[in-house]
C-alpha positions in Angstrom: 16.7 42.1 -54.8 19.6 42.2 -52.4 22.1 45.2 -52.6 24.6 44.8 -55.5 22.5 42.4 -57.6 21.5 45.0 -60.1 25.1 46.2 -60.5 26.3 42.6 -61.0 23.7 42.1 -63.6 24.8 45.1 -65.6 28.5 44.1 -65.4 27.7 40.5 -66.4 29.1 39.1 -63.2 27.5 36.4 -61.0 25.0 37.9 -58.6 25.6 37.5 -54.9 23.3 34.9 -53.3 21.2 36.0 -50.3 22.1 33.9 -47.2 19.4 31.4 -46.2 18.0 32.1 -42.7 19.0 29.4 -40.2 16.4 26.8 -39.3 15.0 27.3 -35.8 16.0 24.6 -33.4 13.4 22.6 -31.4 14.8 24.0 -28.2 14.3 27.6 -29.3 10.7 26.8 -30.4 10.0 25.3 -27.0 11.4 28.3 -25.2 9.5 30.8 -27.2 6.1 30.6 -25.5 7.7 31.0 -22.1 9.6 34.2 -23.2 6.6 35.5 -25.0 4.5 35.2 -21.8 7.1 37.5 -20.1 6.6 40.1 -22.8 2.8 40.0 -22.8 0.7 43.1 -22.1 0.2 43.6 -18.4 3.8 42.5 -17.4 6.4 45.0 -16.1 8.8 44.2 -19.0 6.1 44.9 -21.6 5.3 48.2 -19.8 8.9 49.2 -20.0 9.1 48.3 -23.7 6.0 50.3 -24.5 7.6 53.3 -22.7 10.7 52.9 -24.9 8.5 52.8 -28.0 6.5 55.9 -27.0 9.8 57.7 -26.2 11.2 56.9 -29.7 14.6 56.2 -28.2 15.1 52.6 -29.2 16.7 50.0 -26.9 18.6 46.7 -26.5 17.8 44.4 -23.6 19.6 41.1 -22.7 17.4 38.8 -20.6 20.1 36.9 -18.8 23.6 37.3 -17.4 26.5 34.8 -16.9 30.2 34.5 -17.8 29.4 34.2 -21.5 27.4 37.5 -21.5 30.1 39.2 -19.4 32.8 38.3 -22.0 31.0 40.2 -24.8 30.1 43.2 -22.7 32.3 46.2 -23.1 32.1 49.4 -21.1 28.9 50.6 -19.4 28.4 50.5 -15.7 27.1 48.0 -13.1 23.9 48.8 -11.3 22.3 45.6 -9.7 19.1 47.4 -8.8 15.5 46.1 -8.8 13.8 46.1 -12.2 11.2 48.8 -12.9 9.6 49.9 -16.2 10.5 53.5 -15.6 14.2 52.6 -14.9 14.3 50.5 -18.1 13.0 53.5 -20.1 15.5 56.0 -18.6 18.5 53.6 -19.0 17.5 53.0 -22.7 18.0 56.6 -23.5 21.7 55.8 -23.6 23.1 54.1 -26.7 24.2 50.9 -24.9 22.4 47.7 -24.0 20.7 47.0 -20.7 21.4 43.6 -19.1 18.8 42.0 -16.8 19.1 39.1 -14.5 17.9 35.7 -15.8 14.6 36.0 -14.0 14.2 39.6 -15.1 13.8 40.9 -11.5 17.0 43.1 -11.5 18.8 45.4 -13.8 22.5 44.4 -13.6 24.3 46.6 -16.2 23.4 49.5 -18.4 24.9 51.4 -21.4 26.9 48.3 -22.3 28.4 47.8 -25.8 27.8 44.3 -26.9 30.6 42.7 -28.9 29.5 39.3 -30.1 31.4 37.1 -32.6 31.2 39.0 -35.9 31.5 35.7 -37.8 28.1 34.6 -36.6 25.6 34.8 -39.5 23.0 37.6 -39.3 20.2 38.6 -41.7 19.7 42.0 -40.0 21.1 45.2 -41.5 20.8 47.6 -38.5 23.5 47.7 -35.9 21.3 47.3 -32.9 19.3 44.3 -34.4 22.5 42.6 -35.8 24.1 42.8 -32.3 20.9 41.4 -30.7 20.7 38.5 -33.1 24.3 37.5 -32.7 24.2 37.9 -28.9 21.2 35.6 -28.7 22.9 33.0 -30.9 26.2 33.2 -29.0 24.9 33.3 -25.4 21.6 31.4 -25.7 19.8 34.2 -23.7 16.8 36.0 -25.2 17.6 39.5 -26.5 15.1 42.2 -27.3 15.7 45.0 -29.8 13.5 48.0 -30.0 13.7 50.0 -33.2 13.9 53.7 -32.9 12.7 54.6 -36.3 10.1 51.8 -36.9 9.0 51.6 -33.3 8.9 47.8 -33.4 9.9 45.2 -30.8 11.9 42.2 -32.0 12.7 39.2 -29.8 15.7 36.9 -30.6 16.0 33.4 -29.1 18.9 31.4 -30.5 18.0 31.3 -34.3 14.4 32.4 -33.8 13.3 35.9 -34.7 9.9 36.9 -33.3 8.2 40.2 -33.9 6.3 41.4 -30.8 3.1 42.8 -32.4 0.7 45.3 -30.9 -2.4 43.9 -29.1 -4.8 45.4 -31.7 -3.0 43.5 -34.5 -3.0 40.2 -32.6 -6.7 40.6 -31.6 -7.8 41.2 -35.1 -6.1 38.1 -36.3 -7.3 36.0 -33.4 -10.9 37.1 -33.8 -10.8 36.1 -37.5 -9.4 32.7 -36.5 -12.0 32.4 -33.8 -14.8 32.8 -36.4 -13.1 30.0 -38.5 -13.0 27.8 -35.4 -16.7 28.3 -34.8 -17.4 26.9 -38.3 -15.0 24.1 -37.8 -16.6 23.2 -34.5 -20.1 23.2 -36.1 -18.9 20.9 -38.8 -17.2 18.6 -36.3 -20.5 18.3 -34.3 -22.3 17.4 -37.4 -19.8 14.8 -38.4 -19.7 13.2 -34.9 -23.5 13.0 -34.9 -23.5 11.2 -38.2 -20.7 8.9 -37.0 -22.8 8.0 -33.9 -25.8 7.2 -36.0 -23.7 5.0 -38.3 -22.2 3.2 -35.3 -25.5 2.5 -33.7 -26.9 1.2 -37.0 -23.7 -0.9 -37.7 -23.0 0.7 -41.0 -19.9 2.7 -40.1 -16.9 2.7 -42.5 -13.3 3.8 -42.1 -14.2 6.9 -44.1 -16.7 8.0 -41.4 -14.1 7.5 -38.6 -11.3 9.3 -40.5 -13.7 12.2 -41.4 -14.3 12.7 -37.7 -10.6 12.4 -36.9 -9.8 15.0 -39.6 -12.3 17.5 -38.2 -10.9 17.0 -34.7 -7.4 17.6 -36.0 -8.5 20.8 -37.8 -10.1 22.1 -34.6 -7.1 21.2 -32.5 -4.6 22.9 -34.8 -6.6 26.1 -35.2 -7.2 26.2 -31.4 -3.4 25.8 -30.9 -2.8 28.9 -33.1 -5.3 30.9 -31.1 -3.7 29.7 -27.9 -0.5 31.3 -29.1 -2.3 34.6 -29.6 -3.7 34.3 -26.1 -0.2 34.0 -24.7 1.0 37.0 -26.6 -2.0 39.1 -25.5 -1.5 38.4 -21.8 -4.0 40.5 -19.8 -5.7 41.6 -23.1 -6.6 38.1 -24.0 -8.8 37.0 -21.2 -12.1 37.2 -23.1 -10.5 35.5 -26.1 -9.3 32.6 -23.8 -12.8 32.2 -22.4 -14.3 32.0 -25.9 -11.6 29.5 -27.0 -12.3 27.3 -24.0 -16.0 27.3 -24.6 -15.6 26.4 -28.3 -12.9 23.7 -27.9 -14.5 22.0 -24.9 -13.6 18.4 -24.6 -12.3 18.0 -28.1 -9.0 16.6 -26.9 -10.8 13.9 -24.9 -13.1 13.2 -27.8 -10.0 12.8 -30.0 -8.5 10.2 -27.7 -11.8 8.3 -27.5 -12.1 8.2 -31.2 -8.6 6.7 -31.6 -9.4 4.1 -28.9 -12.5 3.1 -30.8 -10.8 2.6 -34.2 -7.1 2.0 -33.5 -6.2 -1.1 -35.4 -3.2 -2.4 -33.4 -2.4 -3.0 -29.8 0.7 -4.4 -28.1 1.0 -5.9 -24.7 1.1 -3.3 -22.0 -1.1 -1.4 -19.6 -2.6 2.0 -18.9 -5.7 4.2 -18.9 -6.1 7.7 -20.1 -4.7 10.6 -18.1 -8.3 11.7 -17.4 -8.9 8.7 -15.1 -7.4 8.7 -11.6 -7.2 4.8 -11.4 -4.1 3.3 -13.1 -3.7 -0.4 -13.7 -0.4 -1.7 -12.4 -0.2 -5.1 -14.0 -1.6 -6.7 -17.2 -0.9 -10.2 -18.4 1.4 -10.4 -21.4 -0.1 -11.6 -24.7 1.4 -13.2 -27.7 1.9 -10.9 -30.8 -0.6 -12.9 -32.9 -3.7 -12.0 -34.8 -7.2 -12.8 -33.9 -9.7 -13.9 -36.5 -12.7 -12.2 -34.8 -14.3 -9.5 -37.0 -16.2 -7.9 -34.1 -13.5 -7.5 -31.5 -11.4 -4.4 -31.0 -8.0 -6.1 -30.7 -5.5 -6.4 -33.5 -1.8 -6.9 -33.1 1.2 -5.4 -34.9 2.2 -8.5 -36.8 -1.2 -8.7 -38.4 -1.2 -5.0 -39.2 2.2 -5.3 -41.0 0.9 -8.2 -43.0 -2.2 -6.2 -44.0 -0.2 -3.1 -45.0 2.3 -5.1 -47.1 -0.5 -7.0 -48.8 0.6 -10.4 -47.4 -2.6 -11.1 -45.5 -6.0 -10.1 -44.6 -6.4 -6.7 -42.9 -7.7 -6.4 -39.3 -11.4 -6.0 -40.2 -11.6 -9.0 -42.5 -11.2 -7.3 -45.9 -8.7 -8.5 -48.4 -7.6 -5.3 -50.2 -6.3 -7.3 -53.1 -9.8 -8.4 -54.0 -11.8 -5.7 -52.1 -14.3 -8.3 -51.0 -15.8 -7.6 -47.6 -15.6 -10.6 -45.2 -17.2 -9.9 -41.8 -17.3 -13.1 -39.8 -18.8 -13.2 -36.4 -16.4 -15.9 -35.1 -15.3 -16.3 -31.5 -12.2 -14.5 -30.3 -9.5 -16.4 -28.6 -7.7 -13.4 -27.1 -8.3 -12.4 -23.5 -9.2 -8.8 -23.0 -9.5 -8.3 -26.7 -11.2 -4.9 -26.5 -8.6 -3.1 -24.4 -6.5 -0.3 -25.9 -3.4 0.9 -24.2 -2.0 4.4 -23.7 1.3 3.8 -25.6 -0.6 2.9 -28.8 -3.0 5.8 -28.4 -0.1 8.2 -27.9 1.7 6.8 -30.9 -1.4 7.3 -33.1 -1.7 10.9 -31.8 1.9 11.5 -32.6 1.3 10.2 -36.1 -1.6 12.5 -36.6 0.4 15.4 -35.2 3.2 14.8 -37.8 0.9 15.3 -40.7 1.2 18.6 -42.5 -1.8 20.8 -43.1 -1.9 19.8 -46.7 -1.6 16.1 -45.9 -4.5 16.4 -43.4 -6.9 17.2 -46.2 -6.5 13.8 -47.7 -8.3 11.1 -45.7 -5.9 8.4 -46.9 -3.1 10.1 -45.0 -5.0 9.7 -41.7 -5.3 5.9 -42.1 -1.7 5.0 -41.4 -1.5 6.6 -37.9 -4.5 4.5 -36.9 -3.0 1.3 -38.4 -4.9 1.0 -41.7 -3.6 1.0 -45.3 -3.5 4.4 -46.9 -5.5 3.5 -50.0 -8.8 4.7 -51.5 -10.2 1.1 -51.2 -9.5 1.0 -47.5 -11.8 3.9 -46.9 -14.8 1.7 -47.6 -13.8 -0.9 -45.0 -16.6 -1.8 -42.6 -15.7 -0.9 -39.0 -16.9 -2.0 -35.7 -16.0 0.5 -33.0 -15.1 -0.7 -29.5 -17.6 1.6 -27.9 -15.5 4.0 -25.8 -17.0 7.2 -27.3 -20.7 6.0 -27.0 -20.2 4.7 -23.5 -18.9 8.0 -22.2 -22.4 9.5 -23.1 -23.9 7.4 -20.3 -24.0 9.5 -17.1 -22.0 8.6 -14.0 -20.1 5.8 -15.8 -16.4 5.7 -14.8 -13.8 5.0 -17.3 -12.7 1.9 -15.4 -16.2 0.5 -15.9 -16.0 1.4 -19.6 -12.8 -0.5 -20.0 -14.3 -3.5 -18.3 -17.2 -3.4 -20.7 -15.1 -3.1 -23.7 -12.8 -5.9 -22.5 -15.8 -8.2 -22.1 -17.8 -7.4 -25.2 -15.2 -6.2 -27.6 -17.3 -3.9 -29.7 -20.2 -1.5 -29.6 -22.5 -4.0 -31.3 -21.7 -6.6 -28.7 -22.8 -4.1 -26.1 -26.0 -3.2 -27.9 -27.2 -6.8 -28.0 -26.1 -7.6 -24.4 -28.9 -8.1 -21.9 -28.9 -6.7 -18.4 -27.8 -10.1 -17.1 -24.8 -10.1 -19.5 -23.8 -6.6 -18.3 -24.2 -7.6 -14.7 -21.7 -10.5 -15.2 -18.9 -8.0 -16.0 -16.5 -7.4 -13.2 -17.4 -4.2 -11.2 -20.8 -3.9 -12.8 -23.6 -4.5 -10.4 -27.4 -4.8 -10.9 -28.2 -1.1 -10.6 -25.3 0.0 -12.9 -26.2 -2.8 -15.4 -29.7 -1.4 -15.7 -28.4 2.1 -16.0 -26.1 1.0 -18.9 -28.8 -0.9 -20.6 -31.3 2.0 -20.4 -28.6 4.4 -21.5 -27.7 2.4 -24.6 -31.4 1.9 -25.4 -32.0 5.7 -25.3 -29.0 6.4 -27.5 -30.1 3.8 -30.0 -33.6 5.1 -30.1 -32.4 8.7 -30.5 -29.8 7.9 -33.1 -31.6 5.4 -35.3 -35.0 4.9 -36.9 -35.2 1.3 -35.8 -35.0 1.0 -32.0 -33.3 -2.1 -30.6 -35.6 -4.7 -29.0 -33.8 -6.5 -26.2 -34.5 -8.8 -23.4 -34.9 -7.1 -20.0 
């Protein structure tokens, strides 16, 4: 209850409404990790702040100086000396603020009385913190307030208020998140193994693919939270960073491969993932039409729109209005029908990123970013992956070769039934590499399915 509300209730008058905190801007959120890194344990600035806390004097530090800051500074004295934690501690014994250079390397002014615009909204009650919040909002520079009584450090960036917590508190929270991440990763490995078996047996559905995408997204988001803790811990977070790197591994790369395998639409364009050093500089333009092949990996936006509006047959040959599977192994008239381009992959990733944590728990919400209808019926659609993810499990196979194989055969099933001669006919695939690919696919099929594939050698 805010001050005065109980009195207003007794007098029968309307109670004052507590002001809503401002919504943090995107710019402020983007700047926060950089500033937090400067305040991490092991840095000179953090050393100075901890000295102020131990001294129980409180402090107010402005991390930047220009004409706007100068206009709200009253009194004090100019120093322009090199920054040192001990100097910051001694200067903070005075009641005024300490103004540092933009890069934090020099102490420019001390014992300054900050006079920001009093009309700027502030949710703080203390004089020091209210001045810090308004100064940050008016000047755009980060401002740090150290509470004398509570011994807390608060960082203000524009409209963002960030509490700088002790390392022990952050470590306890990060270790708990790390345990959760271990369970998420174990479940992800299990789901991906099941997906691989279903792909090799040609019984994979959209539900299987979206389940793997869901688990990858859960791992990615939790890892991102732990990364924030690593930034805040600074030198104290080295072991945590090593554990995080070991757990996450190549999850980001696996996420991109999964999207490339199951993305339903693809415009004309060119590009390869950022992991590959070779970039294609030209790609022939194609018409924005649909292909009737059920096995290929290439579906265009116009066909996707017709499927999602119910005006036509979806990319994988299932009419959702009748829910009757139609998997026809007809010839594809599109050139390079298996290729997936970076712009479409990035768009799908952005769509997954935009989902809230609650929306992520429903598989139907993950269908739209990949280009499929977000309905329960669509989850049972039969899928034919392009084969990016499985081909990366073959040793010493470059991504440019994987692209050529996907372009030529269109799907994983097309690769599994291909002979060594068929593989050798692909551009850039010679006899030794064709045998290597054939042997690798055979080993994967035998390891992942009960019925090994019998093929011509």
